[in-house]
C-alpha positions in Angstrom: 8.7 15.5 30.5 10.4 12.2 29.7 9.7 9.0 31.6 10.4 5.3 31.4 7.3 3.3 30.8 7.1 -0.5 30.9 5.3 -2.1 27.9 2.5 -3.3 30.1 1.8 0.2 31.2 2.0 1.8 27.8 -1.4 3.2 26.7 -2.9 4.5 23.4 -2.2 8.2 23.2 1.3 8.1 24.7 4.2 9.6 22.6 7.1 7.1 22.3 10.5 8.6 21.8 12.6 5.4 21.7 13.0 1.8 23.0 15.0 1.5 26.2 14.9 -2.2 26.9 14.1 -5.2 24.8 14.8 -8.9 24.6 15.2 -8.8 20.8 17.1 -6.5 18.4 14.3 -4.4 16.9 15.6 -1.1 15.5 13.0 1.5 15.9 13.7 5.0 14.7 10.1 6.2 14.3 8.8 8.5 17.0 5.2 9.2 17.5 1.9 8.6 19.3 0.8 5.0 19.8 -2.7 5.1 18.4 -4.1 1.7 19.1 -3.8 -1.3 21.5 -2.9 -3.4 18.4 0.4 -1.5 18.1 1.2 -2.0 21.8 0.5 -5.7 21.5 2.8 -5.9 18.4 5.6 -4.2 20.3 5.2 -6.5 23.2 5.3 -9.6 20.9 8.6 -8.3 19.5 10.2 -8.3 22.9 9.9 -4.6 23.8 10.1 -4.2 27.6 10.6 -0.5 28.3 10.1 2.6 26.2 10.8 6.3 26.7 7.6 8.4 26.7 7.3 12.2 26.3 4.3 13.1 28.4 4.3 16.6 27.0 3.6 15.3 23.5 1.1 12.6 24.5 -2.4 13.3 23.5 -5.5 12.0 25.3 -9.1 13.0 24.5 -10.1 12.5 28.1 -7.0 13.7 29.9 -8.9 14.9 33.0 -10.1 11.4 33.7 -6.9 9.7 32.5 -9.0 7.5 30.2 -7.2 7.7 26.8 -9.1 7.0 23.7 -8.7 7.8 20.0 -5.6 10.0 20.5 -5.0 13.0 18.2 -1.8 13.1 16.2 0.6 15.8 17.2 0.4 17.5 13.9 -3.3 17.8 14.0 -3.8 18.5 17.7 -5.1 22.0 17.1 -7.9 21.1 14.7 -10.0 18.0 13.9 -8.7 16.1 10.9 -10.5 16.6 7.7 -12.8 13.9 6.4 -11.4 12.1 3.3 -12.7 13.4 0.0 -15.6 11.6 -1.7 -14.5 10.1 -5.1 -15.9 12.9 -7.3 -14.3 14.4 -10.4 -12.1 16.8 -8.6 -10.8 14.1 -6.3 -10.0 11.8 -9.2 -8.3 14.6 -11.2 -6.2 15.5 -8.1 -5.2 11.9 -7.5 -4.5 11.3 -11.2 -2.2 14.3 -11.4 -0.3 13.1 -8.3 0.0 9.6 -9.8 1.3 10.8 -13.1 3.8 13.0 -11.3 4.8 10.0 -9.2 5.6 8.0 -12.3 7.7 10.8 -13.7 9.7 11.3 -10.4 10.2 7.5 -10.2 11.4 7.3 -13.8 13.8 10.3 -13.3 15.2 8.8 -10.1 16.0 5.5 -11.8 17.6 7.2 -14.8 19.8 9.2 -12.5 20.9 6.0 -10.7 21.7 4.4 -14.1 23.7 7.5 -15.3 25.8 7.7 -12.1 24.4 11.1 -11.1 24.9 12.2 -7.5 22.6 9.9 -5.5 19.9 12.0 -3.8 17.0 10.4 -2.1 15.1 13.6 -1.4 12.8 13.4 -4.5 11.6 10.0 -3.4 11.1 11.1 0.2 9.0 14.0 -1.0 7.0 11.7 -3.3 6.4 9.2 -0.4 5.2 12.1 1.8 2.8 13.3 -1.0 1.4 9.8 -1.5 0.7 9.4 2.2 -0.9 12.9 2.3 -3.2 11.7 -0.4 -3.8 8.4 1.4 -5.2 10.3 4.4 -7.1 12.9 2.3 -8.1 11.2 -1.0 -7.9 7.5 -0.3 -10.7 6.2 -2.6 -9.5 8.1 -5.7 -5.9 7.0 -5.1 -7.0 3.4 -4.5 -8.9 3.5 -7.8 -5.8 4.5 -9.7 -3.8 1.6 -8.4 -6.2 -0.7 -10.4 -6.0 1.2 -13.7 -2.9 -0.5 -15.1 -0.7 0.5 -18.0 1.0 -2.7 -19.1 4.1 -1.1 -20.4 4.6 0.9 -17.2 4.6 -2.1 -14.8 7.9 -1.6 -13.1 7.2 2.0 -12.4 3.6 1.7 -11.5 4.1 -1.4 -9.4 6.3 0.3 -6.8 3.9 3.3 -6.6 0.9 1.0 -6.2 2.7 -1.0 -3.5 3.6 2.3 -1.7 -0.1 3.4 -1.8 -1.5 0.0 -0.7 1.0 -0.3 2.1 0.2 3.2 3.3 -3.6 2.4 3.3 -3.0 -0.9 5.1 -0.8 0.6 7.8 -3.3 3.4 8.4 -5.9 0.7 8.8 -3.7 -1.1 11.3 -3.4 2.1 13.3 0.3 3.0 12.8 1.3 6.6 13.4 2.0 9.0 10.5 5.8 8.9 10.7 5.8 5.1 10.6 3.5 5.0 7.7 5.7 7.4 5.7 8.7 5.2 6.4 6.8 2.1 5.2 5.7 4.1 2.1 9.3 5.0 1.3 10.5 1.4 1.8 7.9 -0.1 -0.5 8.5 2.7 -3.1 12.1 1.7 -3.2 12.0 -2.0 -2.6 12.4 -3.1 -6.3 14.8 -0.3 -7.3 17.5 -2.9 -7.9 15.4 -4.3 -10.7 16.5 -1.4 -12.9 20.1 -2.7 -12.9 19.2 -6.2 -14.1 19.8 -7.3 -17.7 16.7 -6.4 -19.8 16.3 -10.0 -21.0 15.8 -11.1 -17.4 13.8 -8.1 -16.3 11.2 -8.3 -19.1 11.4 -12.0 -19.8 8.3 -13.6 -21.4 9.5 -17.2 -20.7 9.7 -19.3 -17.6 13.0 -18.5 -15.8 15.9 -20.9 -16.0 17.7 -21.6 -12.7 20.5 -19.1 -13.8 17.9 -16.4 -14.7 16.3 -16.9 -11.3 19.6 -16.4 -9.5 20.1 -13.2 -11.4 16.6 -12.0 -10.6 17.2 -12.6 -6.9 20.2 -10.3 -6.9 17.9 -7.2 -7.3 17.5 -7.1 -3.5 21.2 -6.7 -2.7 21.7 -4.4 -5.6 18.8 -2.2 -4.3 20.3 -2.1 -0.8 23.7 -1.0 -2.2 22.1 1.7 -4.4 19.9 3.1 -1.6 22.7 3.1 1.0 24.7 5.3 -1.4 21.9 7.8 -1.4 22.4 9.0 2.2 20.5 8.4 5.4 17.4 6.2 5.3 15.6 4.8 8.3 16.2 1.2 9.4 12.5 0.5 8.9 12.6 1.5 5.3 15.8 -0.3 4.6 14.5 -3.4 6.3 11.6 -3.5 3.9 14.0 -3.4 0.9 16.1 -6.1 2.5 13.3 -8.5 3.5 10.2 -8.0 1.2 11.0 -11.3 -0.5 11.6 -13.3 2.7 8.8 -15.7 3.6 7.7 -16.9 7.1 8.4 -20.5 6.3 12.0 -19.8 5.3 11.4 -20.3 1.6 12.2 -16.6 0.6 15.4 -14.8 -0.2 18.1 -13.5 0.1 18.6 -14.9 3.6 15.9 -17.5 4.1 14.6 -15.7 7.2 11.6 -17.3 9.1 8.7 -16.1 11.2 9.3 -13.1 13.5 12.8 -12.7 12.2 11.1 -10.9 9.3 10.0 -7.4 10.1 6.2 -7.0 10.3 6.5 -4.2 7.8 8.4 -6.4 5.3 5.6 -9.0 5.7 3.1 -6.2 4.9 5.2 -5.3 1.9 5.2 -9.0 0.7 1.4 -9.0 0.8 0.9 -5.8 -1.2 3.7 -6.8 -3.6 2.0 -10.1 -4.4 -1.5 -8.5 -4.6 -0.5 -5.8 -7.1 1.6 -8.2 -9.2 -1.3 -10.6 -9.5 -3.7 -7.9 -10.6 -1.2 -6.5 -13.2 -0.5 -7.7 -16.7 3.2 -8.7 -16.8 5.4 -9.8 -19.7 5.2 -13.4 -18.5 1.8 -13.6 -16.9 -1.7 -12.1 -17.4 -3.5 -10.4 -14.6 -6.3 -11.9 -12.5 -9.2 -10.0 -10.9 -8.7 -8.4 -7.4 -11.3 -10.9 -6.0 -9.2 -13.8 -7.4 -6.0 -12.2 -6.1 -7.4 -11.9 -2.6 -8.5 -15.5 -2.6 -5.1 -16.6 -3.8 -3.4 -14.6 -1.0 -5.4 -16.4 1.6 -4.2 -19.7 0.1 -0.5 -18.7 0.1 0.8 -20.3 3.2 4.2 -18.6 3.2 2.7 -15.2 3.7 1.6 -14.0 7.2 -2.0 -15.2 7.1 -3.0 -13.1 10.1 -1.9 -10.0 8.2 -3.5 -11.3 5.0 -6.9 -11.5 6.8 -6.5 -8.0 8.0 -5.5 -6.8 4.5 -8.7 -8.3 3.1 -10.7 -6.5 5.8 -8.8 -3.3 4.9 -9.4 -3.2 1.2 -12.7 -5.1 1.1 -14.2 -8.0 -0.8 -14.5 -5.7 -3.9 -11.5 -3.3 -3.6 -12.0 0.3 -4.8 -11.0 0.5 -8.4 -12.1 -3.1 -9.2 -13.9 -3.6 -12.5 -17.1 -5.6 -11.9 -20.0 -7.1 -13.8 -23.5 -6.6 -12.4 -26.5 -8.9 -12.6 -28.2 -6.2 -14.7 -25.5 -6.6 -17.4 -23.6 -3.4 -16.7 -19.9 -3.0 -16.1 -18.8 -0.7 -13.4 -15.8 0.5 -11.3 -16.1 0.1 -7.5 -15.9 3.6 -6.2 -16.5 3.2 -2.4 -16.4 0.3 0.0 -19.4 -0.5 2.2 -18.0 -1.8 5.6 -21.5 -2.6 6.9 -22.4 -4.6 3.7 -19.1 -5.5 2.0 -20.7 -7.3 -1.0 -22.7 -4.2 -1.9 -20.3 -1.3 -2.4 -20.9 1.9 -4.4 -20.2 1.4 -8.1 -19.9 3.7 -11.1 -21.4 2.0 -14.1 -20.4 2.9 -17.6 -20.9 0.0 -20.0 -23.7 -2.3 -21.1 -22.6 -5.9 -21.8 -26.0 -6.6 -23.4 -25.8 -3.8 -26.0 -22.0 -3.6 -26.0 -21.9 0.1 -25.9 -20.8 2.7 -23.3 -23.4 4.5 -21.2 -23.4 7.7 -19.2 -21.4 7.2 -15.9 -23.8 6.7 -13.0 -23.0 6.2 -9.3 -25.0 3.4 -7.8 -25.1 2.3 -4.2 -25.8 -1.4 -4.5 -27.1 -1.6 -0.9 -30.1 0.5 -2.1 -30.6 -1.0 -5.6 -32.1 -4.3 -6.9 -28.8 -5.2 -8.5 -25.7 -7.0 -7.4 -22.1 -7.9 -8.4 -21.9 -11.3 -10.1 -18.2 -11.3 -10.8 -15.0 -9.4 -11.1 -13.8 -9.0 -14.7 -10.6 -8.1 -16.6 -10.7 -5.2 -19.1 -9.4 -7.6 -21.8 -12.5 -9.7 -21.6 -14.4 -6.8 -23.2 -11.6 -5.3 -25.3 -11.4 -2.3 -23.0 -8.3 -0.1 -23.0 -9.2 0.8 -19.5 -6.4 3.4 -18.8 -7.2 5.3 -22.0 -10.9 5.1 -21.4 -10.5 6.2 -17.8 -8.4 9.2 -18.6 -10.2 10.3 -21.8 -13.8 9.6 -21.0 -14.6 8.2 -17.5 -13.0 11.0 -15.5 -14.9 13.7 -17.4 -18.3 12.0 -16.8 -17.8 11.3 -13.1 -20.6 13.1 -11.1 -19.2 16.1 -9.2 
């Protein structure tokens, strides 16, 4: 049964088909259950007045009392959702296989675009779907892999990392599954135009000249042209590609949009884009630690600071996958956040700074041990080839 519902009467648990009336020009293709009051407030702020609701698809836990709370997604209505997997060896291996496959699919897609092959978006759509499946099912392991950087794979890994981080963030914000998948696809494709830039600009080790910078900025419009040739893509995903370099003070490009003229999802993309870039070694700039990157995000005024605050809450003071140094002189990789005690997450230790040798991997819950994180560190500080060590040694020693 379809009915018109005013935004003030919209409740968590209602299944929204489409926007019927609004004061703005928001294009909203995603259908789905509105899971939180935060999403309703966001729609209201964007000028949504009336939506079409399908009451047959709406899901309320307490339907008899008409007191909706914690609605169940349509696809999981018949059974309770599975709990995310703990970050054991099997979970890491599964996530690692997915990540390697993602790099391969991304690489093949870019090559096909360069070679003028028939433009087919379906491999990237399937990849986006798989990444979001893993975000819901295997989040900690997938988060960890976003921090294990291969310097010579930056352009490929960056888009995959942004897709994962954006998916995790949108889940935290309470968006429905369909919307999250559209965000994931948009962030996966947002830098696709970079593949068509001259190599001396794309991998420059020098400070950009004004001319180089103008060339670099064209990757947005190139990306839009390439993706529009690939067939149908949602307005939400396309908007991320178009706007992920816009900034709320108007200092961004290509159109110099300001404030709410920039899609909320593009503002989310801008945050994860900046975070992953700062924590990666690039041809022109060395990485910084995740803790330093989060601090720098909060000082970047042209990003949406309300969303930045929520992003920090989402991934934690010490993000999963961060390399940290403990007071005891051990190095470890953060394996699980601790929402009740953010400065004391679970850590997997593997190296002694004092003796400068590797130890057996041990999982430590810092909230239960007389030890603490004293700093985030970069692998280069200890001459660690972290990707190689992670794949060849660390994974095999992770407790089951």
